[in-house]
N, C-alpha and C positions, 0 to 999 in steps of 0.2 A: 758143607763144608767150599769155601770159597777157593778157586783155583788160581793158583800164582803163577803158572807156568804150563806150558804145552810144547814138547818138540820130538820129533819123530814118532808121533803117536803115543807118547808118554804124559800123562798128565800128572803135575804135581799141586799137591793142596796142603793148606795150611792152616791152624787157628792161632790166633795171636796168644790165647789165654789158656791154652792146655796144660797139662801137667808137666813135668819133669820126666827125665831129660827133654832139654830141646830136640824137636824132630820135626818131620814132614811125613806126609803119605803121597806113595807114587802107585799109579794105575798103569798096567800095560797089556792088553790083548786079555784082558778077563782077570790076571793076577792083579795082585795086592799087595804092598808092602809098606811097612814104617822104618823111615831111616832116621838113625841119630845123626846130626850136622857133620860128623867126622867122617860119616860113609857108612858105617856099621848098619846090618839090617838088624833090628830090635825085634821086628815080628813080621810075618808072611812072607811072600813069594813072588816076583814078579815072572817066572816061569821063563824067564829069558835070559841068558848070561849076559850077551851084548846089552840089554835095554839095564840090566842091574849095573854093570860097568859105566854105562853113560850117566845115569844116575848119580853114582859114585864121586863121578869127577864133577 
């Protein structure tokens, strides 16, 4: 999966042709989560409230 951003140890990945709803994947310290573009977590957990807040912004 292509990496589109990396900041503070958080990796953001996204495919352009994945299924709806529009979303991206985030990884941090072994945790993985799928986020809707509006910031809601669709699936998973980053295991860090701070990392989750940073991704949502």
